[in-house]
N, C-alpha and C positions, 0 to 999 in steps of 0.2 A: 223213432218218426212218429210224431203227435196226432193226437188223433181227437177230434172231439164226442160225446155220448153222439152227436145225432149223427156224425156222417157214421161213424160203427154201423146204428141201425137203420143206416138207407143201406148201406151194402152188407148188411147183414138179409137186408129184406130182397134187395136184387139177388143173392144165393151165396155172395162170397159165404167164407170160412174161415180167410185161414189169413189171419193177423196177424201172426209170431212178430215176436218181435215192437211192437207197438211200443208207446208210453202215453197211458193212462193213467199213469198216479191221480188219483182225489178226483176219477169219474163219480157224477152222478148217476147211477141204471138197476133205481129202484123195480123190483117187481117183472123185470123183461124177459125172455123168454129168445135163449143161444142155443140152446140143444146141438152139441155136438161141434162146438164153434173153434176154432185153436187161434189157443194167444202161448205158443211156446216163447222165453224167453221176452217174454212183454211183464211191462212196469206196469200195476197193478198197485204196487201200493198207497194206502193210502184210502183204497177204493170203495165206496158204497155200492156193495153189491144185494144188498136187505132181498131177500125174495125173492130174488131170481130164478131163475132154471139154468143151468149152466151143464145142465146134466150129459153124458157123455166128453168132455168140453178134453183139450188139450192143451195141457197148462205147464208143462216140465219143461225146467227152471227158470218159472216167471216171477213176480217178488210182488207177494201178496201181505207181503210185512203191514201189518194195524193197518188191513184192510176189514171193513164189517161186513161178513158176512151170515148175518143172523134168518136163520130160515131159509138158508139157500140149500136147492138141489143141486150135488155133484158130482150124485149117483155116475158108476161108474167111471168118472175121469180119470185121467194120466194128472197125476199135477208129482211128477219124481224130479228132487232136485232142484224143492221150489221151497223158495223161503221164504213159512208164512207166520214168522216172529210174529208175536204180539194180534193175529191174528182173533179177529171176533165170529167164532164159526157155532156162538150158541142156538139150540133147533135147530142146526144143519139136517143137512139128511146128505148121507160119506154111503152107502151102499154100494161097497164093490170097489170105493173110489182104490186106487195109489197115492200110496203120498210119501212110498221109500225116498232113504235117502234124504227126506226136507227137514228145515229145518223147524218144528214145531215149537221153539222157546216162547216161553210166557201164554202159547196159544189155549184160547177158551172151549171147551168141547161140551159144557156145561146144557145138556140134557137133545144133546146129539146123536142120530143113529150111525153108529160106524160098524155093521155088521157085514164081514165079510173082505173087513178092507186092507188093506196092506199098509204098514206102517214100520215094513223092513231098511233095519242104519237109519233108523230118524232117531236125530235128536230131540228128545222131549223133555223140559228142566222147567219147574215152575207152568205145566203146565194146568187147568180147572176142566178134570173129566167128574165135579159130581152131576151125580142120573144119567150120565152116559150108558147108550148099550152099546154093547163090542161083544158082539154073540158070531164066531169064528175068525173076528179079528187074529192081523198077526202082527205081530211084536219082535218077530227074529230079528236081531243082534244092533233091537235099538237101547239107546241111551239114556237109560226114563233115574229124573231127577229134580226131588222135588214134585213129584205130582198132588193134583189137591181131590182125591177119589171119596168126596164125602156124597151122603145120601143110597139114593137106590140104581148104585151100580152094579146094571149086570151083563156079566163077563163067562158065557161058555159058549162055547169051549172056545180058548184063547190060546193062540201058542208061541213061546215066548222061549224056542231053543233059541242061543248064544244070547242073548237081550241082558246085557248089563243093567244091572238092580239100582239101588239108588244109595244101594250099602256097598257097591263095587262088586258086587258076586255077582257070576254071570253062570246064565241056565247053561252045563257041556251035554245036554243028552237032550231029547224030543221032552217035550211037555208037554200038557194041552191041559189047562184047570179048569 
């Protein structure tokens, strides 16, 4: 089901929270506050959500590929089995966010905050983690390849158990770095 930005905002304002399955690819919703919105299995590819509040949102199995998510608040959101390939999450707040089983290929997390986030069993390749805060972040079972970690990368403690590193090695025992 296709829906416009105006329709979505109007329905949200009337109390509707479940927009699962909608097609809002390319939508522009800059600086809007939509906490607790449910967009499971929604198409948000190429969406422009810069500076918006999607805290506690449900985005499981959604397509957020190449979305502009700079400065977005996705704290405590559920974004499992989602496609975030090429998404720009620079300066994003992802505190306590669950991105498990998601595709994070070429995602940009530059200067983002992923404190206590879960990136379990994710596909992370050619992603930018420059100056990213990863305190308490869980990468258990993640497949990591060619990550850009330059700058001041704050990573304590991070869980890597079962994580597949770029050299193909796997953490076989619980490890907190």
